C-alpha positions in Angstrom: 0.8 -73.5 -40.8 -3.1 -73.3 -41.7 -3.6 -74.0 -38.3 -0.9 -71.3 -36.2 -2.5 -69.2 -38.7 -5.7 -69.7 -37.7 -5.1 -69.7 -33.8 -3.0 -66.6 -34.4 -6.5 -64.9 -36.1 -8.3 -66.5 -33.2 -6.6 -65.1 -30.3 -6.3 -61.6 -32.3 -10.3 -61.7 -32.5 -10.2 -62.8 -28.4 -8.0 -59.5 -27.9 -10.4 -57.3 -29.7 -12.9 -58.2 -27.8 -11.1 -58.6 -24.4 -10.0 -54.2 -24.6 -13.4 -53.7 -26.1 -14.9 -55.4 -22.7 -13.2 -53.4 -20.1 -13.0 -49.6 -19.7 -9.6 -48.0 -20.1 -9.9 -47.3 -15.8 -9.6 -51.2 -15.6 -7.2 -51.6 -17.4 -4.9 -49.1 -15.9 -6.1 -51.0 -12.5 -4.9 -53.6 -13.9 -1.6 -52.7 -15.0 -1.0 -50.6 -11.6 -1.4 -53.7 -9.4 0.9 -55.7 -11.8 4.1 -53.7 -11.2 3.4 -53.1 -7.6 0.2 -51.6 -6.9 -1.1 -47.6 -6.0 0.2 -47.7 -2.8 3.6 -49.3 -3.2 4.1 -46.1 -5.8 2.8 -43.9 -4.3 5.9 -44.3 -1.9 7.9 -43.4 -4.3 9.9 -40.0 -4.2 13.0 -40.5 -5.9 14.2 -43.7 -8.5 17.4 -43.9 -10.2 18.3 -45.7 -13.1 21.8 -47.0 -13.3 22.7 -48.9 -16.4 24.4 -48.5 -20.0 24.0 -48.5 -23.5 26.7 -49.0 -26.8 26.6 -47.4 -29.7 29.2 -48.8 -32.4 30.1 -51.5 -30.0 31.7 -48.5 -27.4 29.5 -49.2 -23.7 28.7 -45.5 -22.7 27.5 -45.1 -19.3 23.7 -43.9 -18.3 22.3 -43.3 -14.7 18.9 -41.3 -14.3 17.7 -39.8 -11.4 14.4 -38.5 -10.3 12.7 -36.8 -7.6 9.3 -37.5 -9.2 7.3 -34.4 -10.5 9.9 -32.1 -9.6 13.4 -32.9 -12.0 15.4 -35.7 -13.7 18.9 -35.7 -14.3 20.9 -38.1 -17.0 24.3 -37.8 -16.6 26.0 -39.9 -19.2 29.7 -40.8 -19.6 31.0 -41.7 -23.3 34.7 -41.5 -25.1 36.0 -40.7 -21.6 34.2 -37.1 -21.3 31.0 -36.3 -19.2 27.7 -34.6 -20.3 24.4 -34.8 -19.1 20.5 -33.6 -19.4 18.0 -32.3 -16.9 15.0 -31.9 -16.9 12.6 -29.5 -14.5 8.9 -28.1 -14.5 10.5 -25.3 -15.8 13.3 -25.7 -17.7 16.1 -28.3 -19.1 19.7 -27.8 -20.0 21.7 -30.3 -22.3 24.8 -30.6 -22.4 26.8 -33.2 -24.2 30.4 -32.6 -25.6 30.4 -35.8 -27.4 28.2 -34.0 -29.3 30.5 -30.5 -29.8 29.0 -29.0 -27.4 30.8 -26.5 -25.4 28.4 -25.1 -22.7 25.0 -26.2 -21.7 22.3 -25.3 -24.2 18.7 -24.0 -22.3 15.9 -25.9 -23.3 12.9 -22.8 -23.3 10.4 -23.2 -20.3 7.5 -23.6 -22.5 8.7 -27.3 -23.6 8.7 -28.6 -20.3 5.0 -28.9 -20.1 4.8 -31.6 -22.9 7.7 -33.7 -21.4 6.5 -34.2 -17.8 7.3 -38.1 -18.6 11.0 -37.1 -18.2 11.3 -35.8 -15.2 8.3 -37.9 -13.7 9.1 -41.7 -13.6 6.2 -42.2 -12.2 3.9 -40.9 -14.7 6.1 -42.3 -17.5 5.0 -45.3 -16.1 1.6 -44.8 -15.4 1.9 -45.9 -12.3 -0.6 -43.4 -10.6 -4.1 -42.6 -11.4 -3.9 -39.1 -9.7 -1.6 -38.2 -12.5 -4.4 -39.0 -15.1 -7.3 -36.8 -16.5 -8.7 -39.0 -19.0 -8.0 -42.7 -20.6 -10.0 -44.0 -23.6 -9.7 -47.8 -24.6 -8.6 -47.4 -28.2 -8.1 -50.8 -29.5 -5.9 -53.2 -29.7 -2.3 -54.1 -31.5 0.9 -56.7 -31.1 4.2 -56.0 -29.8 7.0 -58.0 -30.3 4.6 -61.1 -31.1 2.7 -59.9 -27.8 -1.5 -58.6 -27.9 -1.6 -55.8 -26.4 -4.8 -53.8 -25.5 -4.3 -50.2 -26.6 -4.9 -46.8 -24.4 -5.3 -43.3 -25.2 -4.0 -41.3 -21.6 -4.0 -37.7 -21.4 -2.6 -36.3 -18.2 -3.2 -33.3 -16.2 -1.6 -30.7 -18.2 -3.1 -32.1 -21.2 -0.3 -34.6 -22.9 -1.7 -37.5 -24.7 -0.1 -41.0 -25.3 -0.4 -44.1 -26.5 -0.3 -46.9 -24.0 0.2 -49.9 -25.2 -0.5 -53.0 -22.2 0.6 -56.3 -22.5 -2.8 -57.8 -22.7 -1.9 -61.1 -20.7 0.5 -59.8 -17.8 -1.2 -55.7 -18.1 2.5 -54.2 -18.3 3.2 -51.2 -20.1 4.8 -52.4 -23.0 5.4 -49.2 -25.4 4.4 -45.5 -25.6 4.2 -43.1 -28.1 3.7 -39.3 -28.5 4.0 -36.3 -29.4 5.5 -33.4 -28.1 6.4 -29.2 -29.0 10.2 -28.8 -28.6 10.9 -25.2 -29.7 8.4 -25.1 -32.1 9.0 -28.3 -33.8 6.5 -31.0 -32.8 8.7 -34.7 -32.1 7.3 -38.2 -32.1 8.9 -40.0 -29.2 8.7 -43.6 -28.5 9.8 -45.7 -25.9 9.4 -49.6 -25.5 9.7 -51.1 -22.3 11.2 -54.8 -21.6 12.3 -57.6 -18.6 10.8 -56.2 -16.3 11.8 -57.5 -12.7 10.6 -56.6 -9.2 12.7 -54.3 -7.4 12.8 -54.9 -2.5 10.3 -51.9 -2.6 7.5 -53.8 -4.3 7.3 -51.8 -7.3 7.6 -53.9 -11.2 10.1 -51.4 -13.1 11.0 -52.2 -16.7 15.3 -53.2 -17.4 15.2 -52.5 -21.0 13.7 -49.0 -22.7 14.3 -48.4 -25.5 14.5 -45.9 -28.1 15.0 -45.3 -31.5 18.5 -44.9 -30.6 19.3 -48.3 -29.0 18.4 -50.2 -25.4 19.1 -48.5 -22.4 19.8 -51.6 -19.8 18.9 -50.8 -16.2 21.3 -53.1 -13.9 20.3 -51.5 -10.9 17.2 -49.6 -9.6 17.7 -47.1 -6.5 14.5 -45.8 -4.8 13.9 -42.9 -2.2 17.6 -42.4 -1.7 18.1 -38.9 -1.0 19.0 -36.6 -3.7 20.7 -33.4 -3.8 18.6 -30.7 -5.4 21.9 -29.0 -6.3 21.9 -31.9 -9.4 18.8 -30.0 -11.6 21.2 -27.1 -12.2 23.8 -26.7 -15.2 27.0 -27.0 -13.7 29.3 -23.9 -13.8 32.7 -24.2 -15.5 35.9 -24.2 -13.2 
């Protein structure tokens, strides 16, 4: 047992030294290369993630469509009802009838500045240096017993998030960010796992987790035609 503890301590020290031996730019470059490379991600204009989560033993269908840098829509089917959440660069809407909503609720436009990752999957996955204003090494940590290098990343709109990169694979394992929505600061954390290479060459986490549960992605569709009309609230018939 003592040898195991010593080994873990030695590994932690090694990762800590490795983290500070690299610049943030080098870590991000290795990460982007690990998930398919900049050229492959630059070609990703739209992406659709089809999957599900579960609550109290009930499967809930969740499908999210992105036009990177412009808009996203999450369609949710639960208890025989269909809802959605829409984010764009200027405003958003939430319609969740299974939570008692009878009409779409508008999310103020000033909130959109702090939730870029909700409508830009490349930003969420730290897949493009062009979206980054600055980055600094912020130490090391572990996620699910995997040594990680922490990098504080600030985007071009001034949003800062803590990114945890696997020290071995350089996959992004977790992000933490404080966002302001309707004058309230909210802590948002996403954990990424089960990374899979897609036909287009990019690597996508097939499980995205939040405190509420795991979103298990079954299918990834890249650069399929997306109708802009889906990014506006639906009118009642």
